[in-house]
C-alpha positions in Angstrom: 0.4 -0.4 -0.2 1.6 3.4 -1.2 1.4 6.7 0.9 -1.0 8.1 -1.0 -3.8 5.3 -0.6 -2.6 5.0 3.2 -3.4 9.3 3.5 -7.2 7.8 1.8 -8.2 5.5 4.0 -7.2 7.5 6.8 -9.0 10.6 5.9 -11.9 8.3 4.9 -11.8 7.4 9.2 -11.5 10.9 9.6 -14.7 12.2 7.9 -16.4 9.1 10.2 -15.1 10.5 13.5 -17.7 12.8 15.0 -16.8 16.7 15.3 -19.2 19.1 16.8 -21.6 21.5 15.3 -23.7 24.8 16.3 -27.1 24.4 14.5 -27.9 27.3 12.4 -31.7 26.9 11.9 -34.0 24.0 13.6 -33.5 21.0 11.1 -34.9 16.8 10.7 -33.2 14.3 9.0 -33.5 11.0 8.6 -32.0 8.5 6.9 -30.9 4.9 6.9 -27.1 6.1 8.0 -28.2 9.2 10.2 -30.8 10.5 12.4 -30.5 14.3 13.5 -33.1 16.5 15.4 -31.8 20.1 16.3 -33.3 23.0 16.9 -31.8 26.5 16.2 -28.6 27.0 18.2 -28.3 23.6 19.3 -25.0 22.1 19.3 -24.3 18.6 18.6 -21.8 16.0 17.5 -22.4 14.6 14.4 -19.8 12.6 11.5 -18.0 15.3 9.7 -18.8 14.1 6.5 -22.2 15.1 7.4 -20.9 18.1 8.5 -19.1 18.8 6.5 -22.7 18.7 4.1 -24.5 21.1 6.5 -21.9 23.4 6.7 -22.0 24.0 2.7 -25.2 24.5 2.8 -24.5 27.5 5.5 -27.0 25.1 7.9 -24.1 24.5 11.0 -21.4 26.1 12.0 -18.4 23.1 12.7 -16.7 24.0 16.0 -13.6 22.5 15.1 -9.9 23.2 16.1 -7.7 26.2 14.7 -5.3 24.3 12.4 -3.4 27.6 12.0 -3.0 27.8 15.2 -2.1 24.0 16.0 0.0 24.6 13.0 2.3 27.3 14.4 2.7 25.6 17.7 4.0 22.4 15.8 6.6 25.0 14.3 7.4 26.5 17.3 7.9 23.0 18.9 9.7 21.4 16.2 12.3 24.4 16.0 13.0 24.1 20.2 14.4 20.2 19.2 17.5 18.4 18.6 18.2 17.9 14.6 17.9 14.0 15.9 14.4 14.9 17.9 11.5 15.2 17.1 8.2 16.9 18.3 4.6 14.8 18.4 2.2 15.2 15.9 -1.2 13.7 15.4 -1.3 10.4 13.7 -4.0 12.4 11.4 -2.1 15.6 11.3 -1.9 16.7 8.1 -5.5 14.9 7.4 -6.6 17.7 9.7 -4.6 20.7 8.1 -5.7 19.3 4.4 -9.5 19.8 5.3 -9.3 22.7 7.1 -7.0 24.5 4.6 -9.9 23.0 1.6 -12.2 25.7 3.4 -9.8 29.1 3.3 -9.8 31.7 0.7 -6.8 32.0 -1.1 -4.6 34.3 0.0 -5.1 32.4 3.5 -4.4 29.3 2.5 -1.3 30.3 0.3 0.2 31.5 4.0 -0.8 28.2 5.8 0.6 25.8 3.2 3.9 28.3 3.2 4.0 27.6 7.3 3.0 24.0 6.6 5.7 23.1 3.9 8.4 24.7 6.7 7.1 22.0 9.2 7.3 19.6 6.7 10.9 20.7 5.4 11.7 20.8 9.4 10.3 17.1 9.7 11.8 15.2 6.7 14.9 16.9 7.2 15.4 15.0 10.9 13.6 11.8 9.4 15.4 10.7 6.7 18.4 11.3 8.7 16.9 9.2 11.8 15.4 6.0 9.5 19.1 6.3 7.5 20.4 5.6 11.4 18.1 2.8 12.7 14.7 1.4 12.7 12.0 3.2 14.4 11.4 2.6 17.8 7.4 2.5 19.7 8.5 5.7 20.7 9.8 7.4 18.2 6.1 5.9 16.1 3.9 7.4 18.4 6.1 11.0 17.3 5.2 10.3 13.4 2.0 11.4 11.3 0.3 8.2 9.4 2.2 9.9 6.1 6.1 10.2 8.0 5.7 6.4 9.2 4.7 5.4 6.0 7.7 7.8 5.1 10.2 6.7 7.5 10.0 2.8 6.6 10.8 3.5 2.9 13.5 6.0 3.6 15.5 2.7 6.1 14.0 0.6 3.9 15.8 1.4 1.0 18.7 2.7 3.6 19.1 -1.0 4.0 18.6 -2.1 0.4 21.6 -0.1 -0.4 24.2 -0.6 2.3 23.8 -4.4 1.8 25.0 -3.5 -2.0 28.4 -3.1 -0.7 28.5 -4.8 2.6 26.3 -7.5 2.0 24.2 -9.2 4.6 27.3 -7.6 7.6 26.0 -4.3 9.8 
């Protein structure tokens, strides 16, 4: 399974999780999948995919984490770490940021993308150094997003294969 497939599967999982919404109108929906009976101003938790549809129709406001703040915090934490130490990111961090960015106006999205690129470059450099030197420990795996874990495993595997070309199975 490649990184795109893994990300797609986790994105689907992310969209199935509940998110809190505030209803802007009275609404009653009954389907085989979901049942909603809410009054204006009421706050409920509903699956994110349903919330996204209702938000497009301006029926709800999603109460979500401000991913710009989370991204800024992640950058600050990453800058504090040494060259061989990573700060912890949620496993679905990049999925959340991507989802958040899709809702932003283009000029704001460009600014967030710039910050995201800075974080990615910083973490990618550390991941490459760590993956080249050792296997992932459980402590390290907890700090990586799902995309980063796939990157780490791929780099480690390629590094091991490269070294085997010259050293055989010796370590």
